[in-house]
C-alpha positions in Angstrom: 99.4 74.2 121.8 96.0 74.7 122.1 93.7 74.5 119.4 92.4 77.9 119.3 96.4 79.1 119.2 97.2 76.4 116.4 94.2 77.3 114.5 95.0 80.6 114.5 98.4 79.8 113.5 97.3 78.0 110.4 94.9 80.8 109.5 97.8 83.0 109.7 99.6 81.0 107.5 97.4 80.7 104.9 96.8 84.9 104.6 100.4 84.9 104.4 100.2 82.7 101.5 97.5 84.8 99.7 99.2 87.6 100.5 102.3 86.5 98.4 100.2 84.9 95.5 98.3 88.2 95.0 99.1 90.6 91.8 101.2 93.2 92.6 99.0 96.5 93.7 98.8 99.3 90.8 95.9 101.4 92.2 95.4 104.5 94.5 98.3 104.5 97.6 98.0 102.4 100.4 98.2 105.1 102.4 97.7 109.0 102.9 97.5 111.5 99.9 96.2 114.7 98.9 96.1 113.5 95.2 93.0 113.2 93.4 91.7 109.8 93.2 88.4 108.9 91.9 85.9 107.2 94.8 86.4 104.1 93.2 89.9 104.1 93.0 89.8 104.9 97.0 87.0 102.2 97.7 89.4 99.9 96.0 92.8 101.0 97.6 91.2 100.5 101.4 89.5 97.2 100.4 93.1 96.0 99.3 94.7 97.5 102.9 92.5 95.3 104.5 92.7 92.2 102.6 96.9 92.8 103.3 96.3 93.4 107.0 93.3 90.8 107.4 94.1 90.7 111.5 93.9 94.1 112.0 90.6 95.1 112.5 90.8 98.6 112.6 91.1 101.2 109.9 93.4 103.9 111.9 96.7 102.7 111.1 96.0 102.7 107.2 95.7 106.2 107.5 93.8 106.1 104.3 90.5 107.6 102.6 87.3 106.0 103.7 83.9 107.2 102.9 82.1 108.9 105.7 79.2 106.6 107.5 77.3 110.0 108.4 77.0 111.6 105.2 75.6 109.3 102.1 76.8 109.7 98.6 74.7 111.8 95.8 73.7 111.4 92.6 75.0 114.1 90.5 73.9 117.8 91.0 73.8 120.4 87.9 76.7 117.4 86.0 79.1 117.4 89.3 78.7 114.4 91.9 79.3 114.3 95.6 81.3 111.9 97.7 82.9 112.7 101.3 85.7 110.8 102.6 87.6 111.0 105.8 90.9 110.1 107.4 92.4 109.3 110.8 95.7 111.3 111.3 95.6 112.2 115.1 98.9 111.3 117.1 98.9 108.0 118.8 100.9 109.1 122.2 101.3 106.0 123.1 103.3 105.1 120.1 106.4 107.6 120.6 109.7 106.4 122.9 110.0 110.0 124.1 108.3 113.0 125.2 105.3 113.9 123.0 107.0 117.1 122.5 109.0 115.5 119.6 105.8 114.0 117.8 105.9 114.3 114.6 102.3 113.0 113.5 100.0 115.1 111.1 97.2 115.0 113.7 93.9 115.6 113.2 90.7 114.2 111.8 90.9 115.1 107.7 87.7 115.6 105.8 87.7 115.1 101.6 85.1 116.2 99.3 84.9 114.7 95.5 83.4 115.8 92.6 84.2 112.8 90.0 83.0 113.8 86.7 85.4 117.0 87.5 88.0 115.1 88.9 87.9 118.1 91.8 88.8 116.9 95.1 88.7 119.6 98.2 90.6 118.8 101.6 90.2 120.4 104.7 90.4 119.8 109.0 86.6 120.4 109.2 83.5 118.6 107.7 81.7 122.2 107.6 84.7 123.3 105.4 85.1 120.3 103.1 81.2 120.5 102.3 81.6 124.5 101.7 84.5 123.7 99.4 82.2 121.6 97.6 79.3 123.7 97.1 81.6 126.6 96.0 83.2 124.2 93.2 79.4 122.6 92.3 76.6 125.7 93.0 78.8 128.7 92.9 76.2 131.7 94.3 74.5 129.1 96.8 76.4 131.4 99.6 73.9 134.6 98.7 70.8 132.9 99.2 68.4 133.7 101.6 69.1 132.5 105.0 65.5 130.9 106.2 64.8 132.8 109.7 65.0 130.3 113.0 61.3 131.6 113.7 60.2 129.6 111.8 59.2 126.0 112.8 61.7 124.4 110.3 61.0 120.4 111.2 57.8 118.4 111.6 58.9 115.1 112.9 62.0 114.0 110.4 60.8 116.1 107.3 60.8 120.0 106.8 57.7 121.9 107.8 55.0 123.2 105.9 55.4 127.2 106.9 59.2 126.4 106.2 58.8 125.0 102.9 56.8 127.5 101.6 59.5 130.1 102.7 61.6 128.6 101.1 59.5 128.4 97.9 58.8 132.2 98.1 62.2 133.2 98.6 64.5 130.9 96.9 65.5 131.6 93.4 63.7 129.1 90.9 67.5 128.6 89.6 68.5 127.0 93.0 65.1 125.0 93.3 66.6 122.0 92.1 67.7 118.2 92.9 70.4 118.3 95.0 70.1 122.0 95.8 71.1 123.3 99.4 68.9 125.7 101.6 70.8 127.9 104.6 69.2 128.1 107.9 69.7 130.3 110.6 70.8 128.4 113.6 71.1 128.2 117.5 75.0 128.8 118.9 76.1 125.3 118.6 74.0 123.4 116.4 76.1 124.5 113.1 76.8 121.3 111.3 75.6 121.2 107.7 73.1 118.5 107.5 73.0 116.5 104.5 69.6 116.0 102.4 67.5 118.2 104.6 66.6 120.6 102.1 63.3 120.1 100.1 65.3 118.7 97.0 67.9 116.4 98.8 70.8 119.0 99.3 72.4 120.5 102.8 71.0 122.2 104.9 73.7 124.7 105.7 74.2 126.2 108.5 74.0 130.0 108.5 77.8 130.4 110.0 79.4 129.8 107.1 78.2 132.9 105.6 77.6 135.2 108.7 79.2 134.2 111.4 78.6 137.1 113.4 74.7 137.0 113.1 73.2 136.6 116.2 69.7 134.7 116.5 67.3 136.3 118.6 65.7 134.7 121.4 67.0 131.2 120.9 68.8 129.5 123.8 72.0 127.9 123.8 71.6 123.7 123.5 72.5 122.1 126.4 75.9 120.5 126.7 76.2 117.2 127.2 79.0 114.6 127.1 78.2 113.0 124.2 77.2 115.8 122.2 80.4 118.7 122.9 79.7 122.4 121.8 81.0 123.2 118.2 82.2 126.8 117.8 79.5 129.3 116.8 82.2 131.1 114.2 83.3 129.4 111.4 87.2 129.3 110.9 88.8 130.4 107.6 89.2 126.9 105.6 92.7 125.7 105.7 92.0 123.8 103.3 93.7 122.2 99.7 91.3 122.4 96.9 92.5 120.3 93.6 91.2 119.8 90.2 90.2 123.4 89.6 
C-alpha cells in the first residue's frame, strides 16, 4: 500500500468518526424540497451535506438549493428581502441501467426566489421567471413601468449612461425611484436576461420581454450566436412556477 493510499484511508476513517459523533440533523431537508426555508436554513443544510459528503467535491448529487453565484443577495427593498437559489435536477443518463425512455429524473435546473421577511418563496424553471415572481410579490405594479427605449445609449462603460438616467428620471413615477426598484429596458432579440443591480437604484434591469414579448425592436440586429453564449428565446414562456407564502 502506498503512502498516499494509506493517508487517504486514514482520512476516510477519521471522517467517518466525525460523522458518527455529529448530533442528529434537525434543520432543513438534505435533499430537494419546495417548502419554504429561510436563506440561513438552506445555507446551513447545504453546509451540513458537504460535511457528510466531504469526499464529494460536487454539489449535484445533493439536489439541494444553493445560492446563485450570478445574483448577489440584496438589502431589503420596500420591506422585502431578496435571495436567489438554484438547484440542478438534470438527468444523469450514465447512471441508468436501462433505456433513457424510462428515466424518472425531474430533469431541469430550478430557481427559487426568497423573501425572508414574508417567509415567501417562488420556484420556477427559468431564472427570469423566478425574478419576475419576486417582483410581483415585492413590487406590484412594476409591469406598468415605462419601457426604456433601445434608441438610448444605455451603458457608459460599466454604468448607466447620462442620457438613460435622465430619461428614466423624467418618465418613471417617483414612487418607483427608490432603493432596489427596477427598470424595464427594450432589448435586442436575444439579450433578454434580467440583470441584477443595473437600475439607477441598485435594482434589476428587466427585459421588456417580461411584459411585452411580441414587441419588435426597430433597427436592432440579432446578437451573434457563439458556442459559449447560445441564443435564448425572445418570447417569455408562461411561468410554470410554484409560489409559496402568499
